[in-house]
C-alpha positions in Angstrom: 0.1 0.1 0.0 1.3 3.4 -1.0 1.6 6.1 1.6 0.6 9.7 0.5 3.2 11.2 2.5 5.8 10.5 5.3 6.6 13.2 7.9 10.0 12.9 9.6 9.1 13.2 13.4 12.5 12.5 14.8 16.0 12.0 13.1 16.0 15.1 10.8 19.8 15.6 11.1 20.5 11.8 10.6 18.2 11.9 7.5 19.9 14.9 6.1 23.4 13.5 6.8 22.6 10.2 5.1 21.2 12.0 2.0 24.5 14.0 1.7 26.6 10.8 2.1 24.5 9.0 -0.6 24.9 11.8 -2.9 28.8 11.9 -2.4 29.1 8.1 -2.7 27.0 8.1 -5.9 28.9 10.8 -7.3 32.3 9.0 -6.8 30.9 5.5 -7.9 31.1 5.2 -11.5 29.3 1.9 -11.3 26.4 3.2 -9.5 23.2 1.2 -10.1 20.9 2.3 -7.4 21.2 -1.1 -5.4 24.0 -0.1 -3.2 23.5 0.0 0.6 24.0 3.7 0.7 20.7 4.4 -1.2 18.6 3.4 1.8 18.2 4.2 5.5 16.3 2.4 8.2 13.0 3.9 9.2 10.1 3.1 11.4 6.7 4.4 10.6 3.9 5.1 13.0 0.4 6.3 12.2 -0.1 9.9 13.4 -2.7 8.5 16.0 0.1 6.5 17.6 2.6 9.4 18.1 2.6 11.4 21.2 4.2 14.8 21.4 5.3 15.9 24.9 6.4 19.4 25.9 9.9 20.5 25.4 10.8 23.0 28.3 13.5 25.5 28.7 15.9 26.4 31.5 18.0 29.6 31.5 21.4 30.1 33.2 20.7 33.6 34.5 18.2 36.3 34.1 20.4 38.7 32.3 21.2 41.0 35.3 17.6 41.6 36.3 16.0 41.1 39.6 13.1 38.5 40.0 10.7 41.5 40.2 12.2 43.3 37.3 11.9 40.1 35.2 8.2 39.8 36.2 7.6 43.5 35.3 9.2 43.0 31.8 7.1 39.8 31.3 3.9 41.6 32.1 4.1 43.7 29.0 3.0 40.6 27.0 1.6 38.2 29.5 -0.8 38.0 32.4 1.0 36.7 35.4 -0.3 34.6 38.2 1.6 33.0 41.1 0.8 29.3 41.6 1.2 27.1 44.6 1.6 24.0 42.5 3.9 23.3 39.5 2.3 25.3 36.6 1.9 22.8 34.0 0.3 24.6 31.0 -3.1 23.5 30.0 -3.6 25.2 26.6 -1.6 26.9 23.8 -0.5 30.5 24.8 0.0 29.5 28.5 3.3 28.8 30.1 4.6 27.9 33.5 7.7 29.7 34.9 9.8 28.5 37.9 11.8 31.4 39.5 13.3 32.1 42.8 11.6 29.0 44.3 8.0 29.8 43.1 5.8 29.0 40.2 3.9 31.4 37.9 1.4 30.9 35.3 2.0 33.1 32.1 -0.9 33.8 29.7 0.0 35.5 26.4 -2.1 38.5 26.0 -1.8 38.5 22.1 -4.0 36.9 19.4 -2.7 33.5 18.6 -4.1 33.7 15.2 -1.7 36.3 13.7 -1.3 37.6 10.2 2.1 35.9 10.1 2.9 32.4 9.6 1.7 29.6 11.8 5.3 29.2 12.9 5.1 32.7 14.8 2.0 31.4 16.6 3.9 28.4 18.2 4.4 28.6 21.8 8.1 28.0 21.4 8.1 31.2 19.1 6.3 33.4 21.4 8.3 32.5 24.4 11.6 33.1 22.2 10.3 36.4 20.7 8.8 38.0 23.8 11.0 36.7 26.7 14.0 34.7 25.8 15.5 36.8 23.2 14.4 40.6 24.1 14.4 40.2 27.9 16.9 37.4 28.8 19.2 38.1 25.8 19.3 34.5 24.5 20.7 34.3 21.0 20.8 31.2 18.8 19.1 28.5 20.6 21.2 25.9 19.0 24.5 27.4 20.2 23.9 29.7 23.2 25.3 28.1 26.4 23.0 30.1 28.5 19.9 27.8 27.6 19.0 24.2 28.1 16.3 22.1 27.1 14.4 19.5 29.3 12.2 17.0 27.7 8.6 16.8 29.2 9.1 13.1 29.8 11.3 14.2 32.9 8.4 16.0 34.4 7.9 19.3 36.1 9.9 18.2 39.1 12.9 18.1 37.0 12.6 21.8 36.1 12.4 22.6 39.8 15.4 20.4 40.6 17.6 22.1 38.0 16.7 25.6 39.1 17.0 24.8 42.8 20.4 23.2 42.2 21.7 26.6 41.2 22.9 25.5 37.7 20.0 27.5 36.2 18.0 30.5 37.3 14.6 30.1 35.7 12.7 27.4 33.9 9.8 27.7 31.4 7.3 24.9 30.9 5.5 24.8 27.4 2.4 23.3 26.2 3.2 20.9 23.5 2.8 21.3 19.9 0.2 19.1 18.0 0.9 16.5 15.5 -1.4 18.4 13.1 0.7 21.5 13.7 3.8 19.6 12.6 2.1 18.3 9.4 0.8 21.7 8.6 4.2 23.4 8.8 5.7 20.6 6.9 3.2 20.9 4.1 3.8 24.6 3.9 7.7 23.9 3.5 8.5 25.4 6.9 10.4 24.1 10.0 9.8 24.2 13.5 12.2 26.4 15.9 14.9 24.3 17.5 14.0 21.7 20.3 10.2 22.2 19.6 9.1 18.5 19.7 9.7 15.5 22.1 8.3 12.5 20.4 7.2 9.4 22.0 7.7 6.4 21.6 11.6 7.0 21.0 13.3 4.0 19.6 16.7 3.0 21.3 19.9 4.2 19.6 22.3 1.7 18.2 19.9 -1.4 17.7 20.9 -1.7 14.0 24.0 -0.2 12.3 24.8 -0.3 8.6 28.4 -0.1 7.7 29.1 1.5 4.3 32.7 0.5 4.0 
């Protein structure tokens, strides 16, 4: 049975690397006929109904020279802020949890989630980055900035508390997970998600099968 489309949920970098390796080996192999091992990669396909996306949360080393109260004041420009006695697990898009100075806060975005920009701009990871992480906390490229870390939702809210309470990080943000349909819509529009947007389950163990090309 033919599939209309396959969406890469995890392993984008491995897939891209395999494609580049295959192209180079094809270029340097005058006897290339398409049956070589480098033409294929191992994939596991799941129906969208059997894939779960968990939240992918953020921790930040410091609050960019601000006091906790100053940070809250800056955040209130774009978010409603409520203190919480319990871990502030977001319950809907546009809602965030923040753990700062031993306390939890609920942040609710004041803006319209259906913007005139692309759907990518409406993702919670984009809102957090555009309104807090970059302009207020001074985070640069999320792929390379050592002041930001990422915590998979499978580790729970307690892990965010633990990392901040350890002193290694000063503030943590919990996000509402992106949906499978959002991922597919972005892919269909030839757009990518921001770094560390998705934590997919189930995750297959690495190294179960290896293919030696030489």
